[in-house]
N, C-alpha and C positions, 0 to 999 in steps of 0.2 A: 874710151872713158867709161867709167862705171856709172850705173844708174844713180847712185847716191850723189856723185859729183855733179851729174847733170841736173839733179833736182836742187842741190844747193845753189848752183849757178843760176838756175831759173828763179829761185826765191830771191836771191840777191838782186838780180836784174829787175824783178817785179817791184821790190822795195825802192830801188833807185828810180824806177819809172814813176811810182807814186810820189816820191820826194820831188822829182822834177815837175810833176803836175801841180803840186801844192806851191812850189816856188813860182811857177808861171802865174798861178792865181794870185799869189801875194804881190808879184810885180805888177800885174794888171790892176789890182786894187790901189796900189800906190800911184800908178800912173793916172788913174781916174781921180784920185784925191788931189793931186797936184796940178792937173790940167783940166780945164773946163771942157775941152773937146772930147768927143767920143773916141774910144780907143778899141782896137781889136785884140789887145793883149788878154783881156778877161775872157773873151770868147775862145781864143786860142788855148788858154789855160784850162778852160772848162772842157774843150774837146780833147786836150791831152789827158785830163783826168778820166774822161769817159773811155778813151781808147786804151788806157793803161790797165783798166779793170779786166 
């Protein structure tokens, strides 16, 4: 594989990772809005965002 292809695939993977992290944060916010109990989804979304950077 050429270097350009590897770079493009890496950028696409990074964007998908950021999108997944934002989706996890969004789902955690919805879960906290509908349920009164504490949820770990927001913490998991924040850690996904942190590790995808």
